[in-house]
C-alpha positions, -999 to +999 in steps of 0.1 A: -354-491-244-367-498-209-388-467-202-400-479-168-367-470-151-372-434-161-409-431-150-403-416-116-378-389-125-377-357-146-347-344-164-338-309-175-316-310-206-295-278-209-277-267-241-254-237-237-246-223-271-233-194-291-235-192-329-244-229-335-268-225-364-251-253-383-256-278-355-285-268-332-315-281-352-300-316-357-289-317-321-324-309-308-339-335-332-315-362-319-326-354-283-363-358-292-367-394-279-351-383-246-377-357-241-405-383-243-387-411-223-373-389-195-403-365-191-377-339-200-375-303-212-347-289-234-334-254-225-312-237-250-292-210-231-280-187-259-251-163-253-261-138-279-258-156-312-257-135-344-259-164-369-296-172-367-293-198-339-320-181-319-344-179-348-340-217-354-347-225-317-377-202-316-391-219-347-387-253-331-401-241-298-432-228-316-441-264-325-430-280-292-435-262-259-410-285-242-382-266-260-373-233-244-349-206-254-334-183-227-309-155-229-275-160-213-261-125-211-229-137-193-221-159-224-202-185-203-213-221-203-211-221-165-235-192-164-258-209-188-262-239-166-266-219-134-293-197-151-313-226-164-313-244-130-321-212-112-351-206-134-364-241-139-345-266-118-370-267-089-393-289-110-367-315-121-346-343-105-316-343-129-299-318-151-281-331-182-255-309-198-252-311-236-225-292-255-238-278-288-207-286-308-204-322-296-221-354-309-240-380-289-255-414-292-293-415-297-298-430-262-272-408-244-295-391-220-314-423-212-282-441-204-271-413-181-304-415-161-302-453-160-267-451-146-277-425-120-306-446-108-286-479-108-256-464-090-274-438-069-246-414-079-251-377-075-233-370-107-226-391-138-196-382-160-185-396-193-155-403-214-148-380-245-140-396-278-122-370-299-126-370-337-116-346-364-124-337-401-094-316-413-059-329-412-050-307-382-082-317-363-074-354-369-039-349-357-051-331-326-076-358-320-048-384-321-029-364-295-059-358-273-068-395-274-033-406-263-012-401-232+009-376-252-020-352-250-042-363-221-016-376-196-036-407-189-068-390-179-095-416-174-123-395-189-101-389-220-090-424-226-122-442-214-122-468-186-145-493-169-172-477-149-159-465-115-163-439-088-142-409-099-129-375-088-136-358-121-149-364-156-166-347-185-199-333-171-230-351-183-257-355-156-260-341-121-287-344-094-303-309-093-304-310-055-266-316-053-259-289-079-279-264-059-265-274-025-229-266-035-239-234-053-236-245-089-207-235-111-183-207-101-189-182-129-156-165-123-141-195-141-141-194-179-122-227-181-118-257-157-152-248-141-162-285-142-131-297-122-137-269-097-173-279-092-163-316-089-139-307-061-167-290-042-191-319-048-167-344-035-158-322-005-195-319+004-198-357+003-215-362-030-206-390-054-194-390-090-197-420-113-177-423-145-199-444-167-187-468-195-222-473-208-221-442-230-198-414-242-198-382-261-178-373-292-158-340-292-144-322-322-111-304-314-101-269-325-094-266-362-063-243-361-031-238-342-042-204-329-076-215-316-061-246-300-034-225-284-060-201-269-081-230-257-053-246-238-040-212-225-074-209-209-073-244-195-039-236-179-052-205-163-083-223-151-063-250-135-041-225-117-072-207-104-085-240-092-054-248-073-052-213-058-088-213-047-087-247-030-050-251-022-047-284-040-014-295-055-016-306-091-013-343-100+019-357-115+004-358-150-003-321-146+030-312-130+051-325-159+036-301-186+040-272-161+078-272-168+073-267-206+069-229-206+098-223-181+123-245-201+111-229-233+119-194-219+151-208-204+163-219-238+170-183-247+198-184-222+216-205-248+232-173-259+251-175-226+255-213-224+244-238-249+234-263-222+202-241-216+187-255-248+190-291-237+157-294-217+135-279-244+153-301-270+146-332-249+109-323-246+106-317-283+124-349-291+102-369-267+070-354-283+082-361-319+094-395-309+060-404-294+043-391-325+064-414-347+057-443-323+020-437-328+025-436-366+044-469-366+028-488-337-008-478-345-003-474-382-017-439-379-002-414-404-012-385-382+012-395-355+040-370-364+015-341-368-001-351-335+033-344-319+030-308-331-005-305-317+006-319-284+035-294-282+011-265-288-012-279-260+017-285-236+032-250-241-002-232-240-013-250-209+019-243-191+020-207-202-016-201-191-009-217-157+022-195-150+005-163-164-024-168-139+000-175-110+020-143-118-011-122-123-025-134-090+008-125-072+007-091-089-029-085-077-019-095-042+011-071-042-010-043-056-037-047-029 
């Protein structure tokens, strides 16, 4: 590893977490080389863990003062990043965001800094490689790694390094983060895309790197996957309403899912009403079997079910947020 390229910059590695006792010690240990090579500090912003996470971090911090535990009373990841930068960011060039429930290559942080220096980007984002352990997680990973679940998103599928509008947040220049006001803490989901929009509007640059990536583990049950994508849908709607941006085509197609699903109940009046939802379900299942046959992946058919949960939840969340926003405007 070429350490010379890192010698003139300092990095603040921030880990927002909540109840991550099973993962936090191994994660901090994996980041150990980055602390040395990047003249870095690790800040664990804990949202009130009750499983012993805080005790583990305190024990590690007792032996290494470069590890710091801070309380994140707002519990949101966005609030954790804002708080850490507000308290410590003045002394660092870059912030690096690490998700406690993800997995990373040993040189992940080093590669991010090298890319930031080489490209002079204000932010470096990465692709997400989704993997699972249980049958449902593996099926969801298949869906999220395919166009069926990600709609062709570059940071989901991976792509050659290029200037981008958005990607999974990894590294950001502290000065740029502070200049645009950090994350909007009123967003519980989609806060990264909202911040990327403000960064681009303010003239800052975002580079999607192909030199490294992170591994993401999807939700392990239908109910948690549904709630996650319901939140994503609401976050996307809030983003659009805040900035007046029309959704992209790949986002507009899933928007129709909840309306056609509700419209299917009109089949009691006319059977034609069930055709749109039937075509959507057929398309998803067909794509799942195509994955099974074309990629020789046995999880293809089950991936279709995961994708349908994701589509419906995202669409429902989007329209619920639109309707609640309209209700609030009428009430005011």
